[in-house]
N, C-alpha and C positions, 0 to 999 in steps of 0.2 A: 358650253353654259356662255361663250361667245358665238355671237353671229354677225354677219353681213347681208347685206340690203343694198337692189340697184334699183335704184328709181330713174325712170325710163320719162323721156316727153318728147310724143313724137321721132319716137324709134331713137335717137341719140342716149348715152346715159349722162342724168344731171349732176346726177352728186351717188357717194357708194357711206350707204349710211351703216355705221361697225355698231351693234349693239351688246354690253358681257352683262353676268350681271353676278354677287353674291349674296351669299349668307351668311352672320357670325349671332349670336346668341352668348348672354355674361349674363350667370347671377348678381342683381341686384338687390341690392339691402332694404329695408323699406325706409316709406318718405325721404327723399330726397337721397337713392341711391343713385350716384351718376360714374359715367362710365363716357370715359376721352377714346372716341375712338375714330380719331381724323386720320391713327396712322395704320387698319386698316381701308377709308373713305379710299384714300392713297395711294394704298396696294393696289386697288381696286383699278383707280384709275390709271396708273402708270402700266399692267398689262392688260391691262384696254390697248394701249398703241395709237388709244385714240388722241385726236393733237384738237380740235376745238367743235365746241359739245357743251351736254351735259352730267350731272352725279346728279340723280336722285334716294334718297336716302331715307326711307320710312321705320321710324320702329310700330313696333306691332301691337295692338291693345289699346284703349282706354283708354287707362290708369298710365301711360306710357310720355316719352315727353324729348323731340329732339330740336335741339336748334346752336347757336353755338354764342359761343362766348370764351373771354381769357382764362384758360381753367389754371385757374388760382387758389387758395381757397378764400378770398375777402370777396372777389366777385361772385362766390359761388351762397357764399354767406349771407352778400347781398342781395342773389336772385332768393332765392329760399327766406328770405325773409315780405321781397315785396311779393314772393304768392303766396305767404301767410297770411298778408295786412289785407289782398285781396279777396282770398277763400278759403278764408281761417277753418283751423279744423276742426275746429269749437262750435261752430255756423249752424244753425238748421239745416240740412236738405232733403229736399222730398224723394228724393233715390234712398237716402235713409229710413224713410219710412215704408217703401216701394220692398227693400230688398235687403234691410235691416245688415247692411253689412258695412256699416260705417265707415264707407267713402269714399262719401259724394261731391268730401274736396278734390277727391283724383280726380276725378274726372271732370271737373270743372277746368281743374290746374294743366291739366295734361289738355281740352280746347281752347287756353287763353295761349299759352306759349307751342300747341302742334303734337305735331305725331310726325309728318314728314319737313324734310331740306329739299333745298332745290341750291346746286352752286355752277355757274356760268366753269366751263375747263378752258381755259387758253394757257395757248402752242405745251398742252401737255399736261397740265397744270391746275391742281382747284385755283379757282380766285377763291382762297382765303388770307388774311391784313395778317402782319408781325404776330401780333397775343391775337390772333381769334384759331377758337379750337371747336369743335362740330364733340357733344355732350348728346349724351342719350341718359335720360333720369326715370328713376322708381318712384312713380311718385305717390302709389300706392300704402296702404296699410298694414303692409304686407311683405316681404321678402318676395319678387318673383324674379324666375327665370326670363328675361329680356331679350328679343327676336327683334334685330333689325335686318328692310331686306337691303340691299343700296342693285345703282344701279347707272351704266352708263350707257351713252347712246351720245353719237357722231363721229366725225369725220375725220382722216389719219391727217398726220401732220402732216 
């Protein structure tokens, strides 16, 4: 899972790049099932031995999202309400006309929030605020098994 890459310039080692990745999955309920994945991401970062670099997390699927937020019921309810205001579930969506699956709003919400997030790793830790967590959200109109791929890249401390 982890690899070390040496980069050379004019015959001298410039830096050693370390990469490590992991995949996680979780069953989430329909229309705003939320998973706090912060501890999984921190574990990957810690296990990598990287002191300085980048963590990238990608939620797989066009009706999923990954973002950072304070993981508490009020903030999550506010985010859900904001998404409903921007992309109402009951609005007309051309996607629904074409596919008939009724989840056009889910695709739009995913595009607004995004399916990937990238965080700096500084001194071996993810650069997150005290009240900031990483969450995966199932935005589809049906339950889904959501998969997240995480990769860290960087150099040792």
